[in-house]
N, C-alpha and C positions, 0 to 999 in steps of 0.2 A: 583490528584497525582502530586507532582512535580518531575521531572526527573532530576538529576544532570548530565550533560553532561561532562565526563572528557576529551572526545577526541575532542578537537578543531579543529584538522584537518577535520574531517569528523562527524560533529555534527548530520546530517541526519541519519546515519547509526548506531550512538549511540542510537538515540532516538528509532529508529525502534528495535534494539536489547533490550533496556530496557521495550518496550510495549511487544514485540513479541519474547522472547528469544529463542523459539522452533519453529519459523516459518518453517524451512526446513524440520523438523519432522512432523509437523501437517499442512502443507499446504493444505491437502485435507479434514480438519476437520473444517466444518461450525461453529461448537460450539467454537472451539479455536479462530478462526479469529473474530467472531462476539461478543465474550465476552469482548473484549478491542477495543479501538478506539483512533486514534490521531486525535486531532482536530487542525485545523489551521485556521488563520483569513482571508486567500487569496485564491482564487480557483488555483492561480499559484502554491502556495506551496503546496496544496493538490494534484494536478496532480504529482507534481515532487515526493513527497513523495509514491504516488501510483505507480508511474513509478519504483522506486526503491524496492518497495515490490514486485511487479511483476517480477522483475528481479531475485529475490530469489528462485522463483518457479521453479522446475524442468521441463523439457519438452520443446517442441517447442512453440513458440508463436502462439497464435490463436486470430482472430479478429472475432467476431461476428458482422452481420450486423445489421442495425436498421430496424426492422420490419415495421416501419412507413416512411423509407425513401421516400417512392412514396408521401407522403404527403408533404415532404420539398421541391420537386422539382416542385409543382404546382405553 
């Protein structure tokens, strides 16, 4: 799918709005979130887009620890 971005000042938000137009109403629906995807060629871009999407979710931020973190410190 080709997404035409009309908002040159904020193309990332325009892309997110085009792919997930009802994200704030459907943030808790796994089906809604997983039926579409935004592909990007670089991890840096993916991380930035993920950050922008997470900011749209209501409620406080929550970070889950890595269950295998003890393996990384060895």
